[in-house]
C-alpha positions as CSV (number, residue, x, y, z in Angstrom):
1,M,5.7,11.9,-60.3
2,D,2.7,9.8,-61.4
3,P,-0.5,11.5,-60.2
4,V,-1.7,8.3,-58.7
5,Y,0.9,8.8,-55.9
6,I,-0.2,12.3,-55.1
7,S,-3.1,12.8,-52.7
8,P,-6.1,14.8,-54.2
9,I,-5.4,17.8,-51.9
10,N,-1.9,18.1,-53.3
11,R,-2.8,17.8,-57.0
12,G,-2.1,21.2,-58.6
13,V,0.1,22.3,-55.7
14,E,3.7,22.7,-56.6
15,P,6.4,21.3,-54.2
16,A,8.4,23.8,-52.3
17,R,11.1,25.2,-54.5
18,P,14.8,24.8,-53.5
19,G,15.7,27.7,-51.2
20,E,12.0,28.9,-50.9
21,F,12.0,28.3,-47.1
22,P,15.2,29.0,-45.1
23,P,17.0,26.0,-43.5
24,V,16.9,25.5,-39.8
25,A,19.8,24.6,-37.6
26,I,19.2,22.2,-34.7
27,G,22.6,22.1,-33.1
28,P,25.1,21.0,-35.8
29,I,22.3,19.6,-38.0
30,C,21.0,21.7,-40.9
31,A,17.4,20.8,-41.8
32,D,17.0,22.0,-45.4
33,P,14.2,22.3,-46.3
34,P,12.7,22.7,-42.8
35,I,10.4,19.7,-43.0
36,V,10.5,16.7,-40.7
37,L,9.3,13.1,-41.2
38,A,7.6,12.7,-37.9
39,P,8.2,9.4,-36.0
40,M,5.5,6.8,-36.3
41,A,5.6,3.5,-34.6
42,G,5.7,0.6,-37.1
43,I,5.9,3.0,-40.1
44,T,9.1,5.2,-40.1
45,N,11.5,2.3,-40.2
46,A,14.6,2.3,-42.4
47,P,12.9,1.3,-45.7
48,F,10.1,4.0,-45.3
49,R,12.7,6.6,-44.4
50,R,14.7,5.7,-47.5
51,L,11.6,6.1,-49.6
52,C,10.8,9.5,-48.2
53,R,14.4,10.6,-48.4
54,G,14.2,10.2,-52.1
55,F,11.8,13.1,-52.3
56,G,14.0,15.5,-50.4
57,A,13.5,16.8,-46.9
58,G,15.4,18.0,-43.9
59,L,15.1,15.4,-41.2
60,Y,13.8,11.9,-40.9
61,V,13.1,10.5,-37.5
62,S,13.0,6.8,-36.6
63,E,10.0,5.0,-35.1
64,M,9.8,5.0,-31.3
65,I,12.5,3.1,-29.5
66,T,12.1,2.1,-25.8
67,A,14.8,3.3,-23.4
68,R,14.8,0.3,-21.1
69,A,14.9,-2.2,-24.0
70,L,17.9,-0.4,-25.3
71,V,19.7,-0.6,-22.0
72,E,18.9,-4.4,-21.8
73,R,20.0,-4.8,-25.4
74,N,16.8,-6.4,-26.5
75,E,17.5,-7.9,-29.9
76,K,14.5,-6.5,-31.7
77,T,15.0,-3.0,-30.2
78,M,18.7,-3.0,-31.2
79,R,17.7,-3.9,-34.7
80,L,15.0,-1.2,-34.9
81,S,17.5,1.4,-33.7
82,E,19.9,0.8,-36.6
83,F,20.2,3.1,-39.6
84,D,21.3,2.6,-43.2
85,P,25.0,3.1,-43.8
86,D,24.3,6.2,-45.9
87,E,21.6,7.7,-43.7
88,S,22.5,11.1,-42.3
89,P,21.7,12.6,-40.0
90,R,20.7,9.6,-37.9
91,S,17.6,10.7,-36.0
92,L,16.2,8.5,-33.3
93,Q,13.1,8.9,-31.2
94,L,13.3,7.6,-27.6
95,Y,10.5,6.7,-25.3
96,G,10.8,6.2,-21.6
97,V,9.1,6.8,-18.3
98,D,12.0,6.4,-16.0
99,P,14.8,9.0,-15.9
100,H,17.4,6.4,-15.0
101,Y,16.8,4.2,-18.0
102,V,16.4,7.3,-20.3
103,G,19.8,8.5,-19.1
104,E,21.5,5.1,-19.5
105,S,20.0,4.6,-23.0
106,V,21.2,8.0,-24.2
107,K,24.6,7.3,-22.7
108,L,24.7,4.0,-24.7
109,L,23.6,5.6,-28.0
110,V,26.2,8.3,-27.7
111,A,29.1,6.1,-26.6
112,E,28.5,3.7,-29.5
113,D,28.1,6.5,-32.0
114,R,24.6,5.4,-33.0
115,I,22.8,8.8,-33.4
116,D,23.3,12.4,-34.6
117,H,20.0,13.6,-33.2
118,L,17.7,12.5,-30.4
119,D,14.0,13.2,-30.2
120,M,11.8,12.3,-27.2
121,N,8.2,11.1,-27.3
122,F,5.8,12.9,-25.0
123,G,3.0,13.0,-27.5
124,C,1.8,9.4,-28.1
125,P,-1.9,9.2,-27.1
126,V,-2.3,5.4,-27.6
127,K,-3.9,3.9,-24.5
128,K,-1.3,1.1,-24.1
129,V,1.3,3.8,-23.7
130,T,-0.6,6.4,-21.7
131,R,-2.2,3.9,-19.2
132,R,1.4,3.2,-18.1
133,G,2.0,6.9,-17.6
134,G,4.0,7.3,-20.8
135,G,3.8,9.3,-24.0
136,A,1.2,12.1,-23.9
137,A,0.5,11.4,-20.2
138,I,4.0,12.5,-19.0
139,P,3.5,16.3,-19.3
140,A,0.7,16.0,-16.8
141,K,3.5,15.3,-14.3
142,P,5.8,18.2,-15.0
143,R,8.5,17.2,-12.4
144,L,8.8,13.8,-14.0
145,L,8.9,15.4,-17.5
146,E,11.7,17.7,-16.2
147,A,13.7,14.7,-14.8
148,I,13.4,12.7,-18.0
149,V,14.4,15.6,-20.2
150,R,17.3,16.5,-17.9
151,A,18.6,12.9,-18.0
152,A,18.5,12.8,-21.8
153,V,20.2,16.2,-22.3
154,R,22.9,15.7,-19.7
155,N,23.9,12.4,-21.3
156,A,23.6,13.5,-24.9
157,G,26.7,15.7,-24.9
158,A,26.9,17.4,-28.2
159,I,24.0,15.5,-29.7
160,P,21.0,17.8,-30.0
161,V,17.9,16.8,-28.1
162,T,14.3,17.7,-29.1
163,I,11.0,16.8,-27.7
164,K,7.4,16.4,-29.0
165,F,4.2,16.9,-27.0
166,R,0.5,17.7,-27.3
167,I,-1.7,20.6,-26.2
168,G,-2.7,18.6,-23.1
169,I,-4.6,15.7,-21.8
170,E,-8.1,16.8,-22.7
171,A,-10.1,20.0,-23.2
172,G,-9.5,22.3,-20.3
173,W,-6.3,20.4,-19.1
174,N,-3.5,22.0,-21.1
175,T,0.1,21.2,-20.5
176,F,1.9,22.5,-23.6
177,L,3.2,25.8,-22.3
178,E,4.8,24.3,-19.2
179,A,6.2,21.5,-21.3
180,G,7.8,24.0,-23.6
181,R,9.3,25.9,-20.8
182,I,10.8,22.8,-19.2
183,A,12.3,21.8,-22.6
184,E,13.8,25.2,-23.0
185,G,15.1,25.3,-19.4
186,E,16.8,21.9,-19.7
187,G,18.6,22.7,-22.9
188,C,16.5,21.1,-25.7
189,R,17.3,22.5,-29.1
190,A,13.7,22.5,-30.4
191,V,10.2,21.5,-29.4
192,A,7.4,20.2,-31.6
193,L,3.7,20.6,-30.8
194,H,0.9,18.4,-32.0
195,A,-2.0,20.8,-31.8
196,R,-4.5,18.3,-30.4
197,T,-5.1,16.9,-26.9
198,A,-4.3,13.3,-26.0
199,A,-8.1,12.6,-25.7
200,Q,-8.5,13.7,-29.4
201,L,-6.1,11.1,-30.6
202,Y,-5.8,11.9,-34.3
203,D,-9.4,13.2,-34.8
204,G,-11.0,16.6,-34.8
205,E,-9.6,20.0,-35.6
206,A,-6.1,21.0,-34.6
207,D,-5.8,24.2,-32.5
208,W,-3.4,26.1,-34.7
209,N,-3.6,29.1,-32.3
210,A,-1.8,27.0,-29.7
211,I,1.2,26.7,-32.0
212,G,1.5,30.5,-32.2
213,E,1.0,30.8,-28.5
214,L,3.8,28.4,-27.7
215,A,6.1,30.1,-30.2
216,A,5.5,33.5,-28.5
217,D,5.9,32.0,-25.0
218,L,9.4,30.6,-25.3
219,S,12.1,33.2,-24.5
220,T,15.4,32.0,-25.8
221,W,15.9,33.6,-29.2
222,E,18.6,35.3,-31.4
223,L,16.3,38.2,-32.2
224,P,16.1,41.4,-30.0
225,A,13.8,41.0,-27.0
226,A,11.4,43.5,-28.4
227,R,10.6,41.2,-31.3
228,T,10.0,38.0,-29.3
229,K,6.2,38.3,-29.5
230,N,6.5,38.0,-33.3
231,R,8.3,34.7,-33.2
232,K,7.3,32.0,-35.7
233,P,7.4,28.3,-35.8
234,H,10.4,27.2,-37.9
235,M,9.6,23.7,-39.2
236,V,6.7,21.5,-40.1
237,H,6.4,17.9,-39.1
238,R,4.4,15.6,-41.3
239,A,3.1,12.2,-40.2
240,R,0.2,10.2,-41.3
241,G,-0.4,12.2,-44.4
242,L,2.8,10.7,-45.8
243,I,1.3,7.3,-46.0
244,V,-0.9,8.6,-48.8
245,D,1.7,11.0,-50.2
246,P,5.3,10.5,-49.3
247,D,6.6,13.8,-50.8
248,L,7.3,16.0,-47.7
249,R,8.0,19.1,-49.9
250,Y,4.2,19.8,-50.2
251,A,3.9,20.2,-46.4
252,L,5.2,23.8,-46.2
253,R,2.8,25.0,-48.9
254,R,-0.2,23.5,-47.1
255,V,0.2,25.1,-43.7
256,P,-3.0,27.1,-42.7
257,R,-2.6,30.7,-41.9
258,I,-2.2,30.8,-38.1
259,P,-0.7,33.4,-35.7
260,H,3.0,33.3,-36.1
261,A,2.9,30.7,-38.9
262,I,5.9,29.8,-41.0
263,N,6.0,32.6,-43.6
264,P,3.1,31.1,-45.5
265,P,2.7,31.8,-49.2
266,A,-0.4,33.7,-50.2
267,T,-2.0,30.7,-52.0
268,I,-2.2,28.3,-49.1
269,A,-5.5,27.3,-47.5
270,R,-7.2,29.3,-44.8
271,P,-9.6,28.1,-42.1
272,G,-12.8,27.4,-43.8
273,D,-11.3,26.7,-47.2
274,A,-12.1,23.4,-48.8
275,G,-9.6,20.8,-47.6
276,T,-8.6,22.4,-44.3
277,T,-9.5,19.3,-42.3
278,T,-7.3,17.2,-44.5
279,I,-4.5,19.7,-44.1
280,S,-4.8,19.6,-40.3
281,A,-4.7,15.9,-40.2
282,A,-1.6,15.7,-42.4
283,C,0.5,18.5,-40.8
284,T,-0.3,19.2,-37.2
285,W,3.2,19.0,-35.7
286,T,4.9,22.3,-35.9
287,C,8.4,22.9,-34.5
288,V,9.8,25.8,-32.7
289,R,13.6,26.2,-32.2
290,V,14.4,27.2,-28.7
């Protein structure tokens, strides 16, 4: 690749080698390598997903689609929810604040064979979303979160459902552990944590320890119970860093050393190393299979 397309922090860093990191199964979907193009409104549309897919990664999620607009068959929303004929798996992120519309929209997506994977947005910190009680504000109402997730999972059938959320609303108001437990209890196949609060938006340092704490807290696991405290996140989500450098394969090699981190190679950055802030900004979503 021409170096002009590689961000400075990734120059000299080799992409992940084929087979270096084990694939992750999310229901019938095999994410190989275990890297996700995180959904970004106005960015992860079909052309951008096609661009990133050319570099090789496991899962590419659409931009946020509103549940009620789907049910009402809004022309723009229906167009945004479409995928290229050769795009597989078809991964769509759904946003909704009403369990009824979430359930009906998932029912529509499944009945019309529009998706292979459903992700749900509980992490958007933008004020026009949170002031309506949506996005990152929903986990502050755990019963509502539970009802929305239940409506999605029950109508998804064999389609795997995952959710994304943040540490909490602001410093001292954490919601991520309860959100993870709700997702696990309602049958989600994986959760992803953005290790910042809603108040932080996309600024400041990510709390990598929270990712390890969430991984250790979730109980469903194929390993013996005695080993659950050694659980590790399984996948990395990469978002805004891709606008500068669309090759997702660098993401796994740039994950800082955190408790329960994804089997990090010895050469990756540690807290305090030059470039750690940039790494945090580019790669703060980490996924745990539940």
